[in-house]
C-alpha positions in Angstrom: 8.5 23.1 0.3 6.3 20.9 3.1 7.7 21.2 6.6 6.0 19.3 9.5 6.5 20.4 13.0 8.3 17.8 14.9 9.0 19.7 17.7 6.9 22.2 19.6 7.7 24.5 22.3 5.9 23.9 25.4 6.2 27.7 27.5 4.8 25.8 30.6 7.8 23.6 30.9 10.1 25.8 29.0 11.0 22.8 26.7 10.9 21.3 23.3 8.4 18.6 23.0 8.2 15.9 20.4 4.5 16.4 18.4 4.9 12.5 17.6 4.3 14.0 13.9 7.2 12.2 11.7 9.2 14.7 9.3 8.6 14.7 5.8 12.1 13.2 5.0 11.5 10.3 7.6 8.4 9.4 5.5 10.0 9.8 2.4 13.0 7.4 3.7 10.0 4.8 5.0 8.3 5.0 1.3 11.3 4.7 -0.6 12.9 1.7 1.2 9.6 0.1 1.9 9.8 -0.1 5.5 7.6 1.4 8.2 7.9 4.6 9.9 8.9 2.5 13.1 11.8 0.6 11.2 13.0 4.0 10.4 13.1 5.3 13.8 14.8 2.0 14.9 17.5 2.4 12.3 18.1 6.1 13.2 18.3 5.0 17.1 21.0 2.3 16.4 23.3 4.6 14.4 22.9 7.3 17.2 24.1 4.6 19.6 26.9 3.8 17.3 27.9 7.2 17.1 27.6 7.6 20.8 29.6 4.5 21.0 32.6 6.1 19.1 32.5 9.2 20.9 32.8 7.6 24.4 35.7 5.6 22.8 37.4 8.5 21.4 36.9 6.8 18.0 37.8 9.8 15.7 40.7 9.0 13.1 39.4 8.1 9.7 40.6 4.8 9.5 39.0 3.8 13.1 35.9 5.3 11.8 35.7 3.6 8.5 36.4 0.2 10.6 33.3 1.0 12.8 31.2 2.0 9.7 32.0 -1.1 7.6 31.5 -3.4 10.6 28.1 -1.9 11.0 27.1 -2.8 7.4 28.8 -6.3 7.4 27.7 -7.3 11.2 25.4 -5.0 12.5 24.1 -7.7 15.2 27.4 -8.2 16.8 28.5 -4.5 16.6 25.1 -3.3 18.4 26.0 -5.9 21.1 29.2 -4.5 21.8 28.0 -1.1 21.6 25.2 -1.9 24.4 27.4 -3.6 26.6 30.0 -0.6 26.5 27.1 2.0 27.0 25.2 0.2 29.5 28.1 -0.5 31.5 
């Protein structure tokens, strides 16, 4: 198994820092989907924002979660607009 160092410890600042090297999984996803690494990162970011929105709105019931996921796939742009409005104030 090949692993990339996606994060590296910086003892000077006592923090983990991104190395800028994409993970093997992200590289594979990009290749399989026929998209760029940047597009993979953008998709991951959008999904993270949706999850943050769900946490902020206490969306935890399976039916509510299912509605958000369904909306993500059927009407991504409108959902992302709503997510941005809620999370950005």
